[in-house]
C-alpha positions in Angstrom: -8.5 -10.4 -3.8 -7.0 -7.6 -6.0 -4.7 -5.1 -4.5 -2.8 -2.2 -6.1 0.8 -1.9 -4.9 3.0 1.1 -4.6 6.0 1.0 -6.8 9.0 3.4 -7.2 9.7 4.7 -10.7 13.3 3.9 -11.8 13.2 5.0 -15.5 10.6 6.3 -17.9 10.3 5.6 -21.6 7.4 7.0 -23.6 4.2 5.6 -21.9 6.0 2.9 -19.9 8.0 3.1 -16.6 10.4 0.6 -15.1 9.3 0.4 -11.5 10.5 -1.5 -8.4 8.9 -2.8 -5.2 10.8 -4.9 -2.7 13.6 -5.7 -5.2 11.1 -6.9 -7.9 11.2 -4.8 -11.1 8.3 -4.5 -13.5 7.6 -2.6 -16.7 4.4 -0.6 -16.0 2.0 0.9 -18.5 1.5 4.6 -17.7 -0.8 5.5 -20.6 -3.7 6.4 -18.3 -1.9 8.9 -16.1 0.3 11.9 -16.5 3.9 10.8 -17.3 5.8 10.2 -14.1 9.4 11.1 -13.4 12.1 8.9 -12.0 12.0 8.5 -8.2 8.2 9.2 -8.1 5.8 6.6 -6.7 2.9 5.0 -8.6 0.0 2.8 -7.4 0.1 -0.2 -9.8 -2.5 -2.8 -10.5 -1.9 -5.6 -13.1 1.1 -3.8 -14.6 -0.8 -0.6 -15.1 -0.3 2.7 -13.2 -3.6 3.8 -11.6 -2.3 7.0 -10.2 0.8 8.7 -8.7 1.2 8.7 -4.9 3.4 10.5 -2.5 6.3 8.7 -0.8 4.3 9.1 2.4 1.2 7.5 1.0 3.3 4.7 -0.5 4.8 4.1 3.0 1.3 4.0 4.6 0.1 1.5 2.0 3.2 -0.7 2.6 2.6 -0.6 6.4 -1.1 -1.6 5.9 0.0 -4.5 3.6 2.5 -5.7 6.1 -0.1 -5.5 9.0 -2.6 -7.4 6.7 -0.1 -10.1 6.0 0.6 -10.5 9.7 -3.1 -10.6 10.6 -3.7 -13.2 7.9 -1.1 -15.5 9.5 -2.3 -14.8 13.1 1.0 -13.1 13.9 -0.2 -9.5 14.3 0.1 -7.8 17.6 -1.1 -4.4 18.8 2.1 -2.7 17.5 1.6 -4.2 14.0 -2.0 -3.2 13.9 -1.3 0.3 15.1 1.5 0.7 12.6 -0.5 -0.5 9.7 -4.0 0.8 10.5 -3.4 3.6 13.0 -5.4 6.0 10.9 -8.5 3.7 11.3 -8.4 3.0 15.0 -10.2 6.1 16.3 -12.4 7.1 13.4 -15.3 5.9 11.2 -15.2 3.5 9.5 -13.6 1.6 12.4 -11.3 -1.3 12.2 -13.2 -4.6 11.7 -13.9 -6.4 15.0 -11.1 -9.0 14.7 -8.5 -6.2 14.3 -10.1 -4.0 17.0 -9.8 -6.9 19.4 -6.0 -6.8 18.9 -5.6 -3.2 20.0 -7.5 -3.6 23.3 -10.8 -2.1 22.2 -13.9 -3.7 23.4 -16.8 -4.2 21.0 -19.9 -2.4 21.8 
């Protein structure tokens, strides 16, 4: 599975940015986006910036990644699912059945 991750820009030099996520630093190629500024957030895939994201969107992505990790290990509870996927609980497309079951929703 391939997932783009939110990373915070620490420093920018030409078409590269030094970014950090969870204490891990990485030099990111920014040649395909507008030049970022320090303290901005980027969505990064394979050491390349895909696009800039807001701090709020970066936090939502992190919450979804955390809930996904818990679900994969069988440790997710209703609070974790709501925290990570709250925006999907009461709208289309819905959560997949195995996650809906963890938030007390019956399958039709």
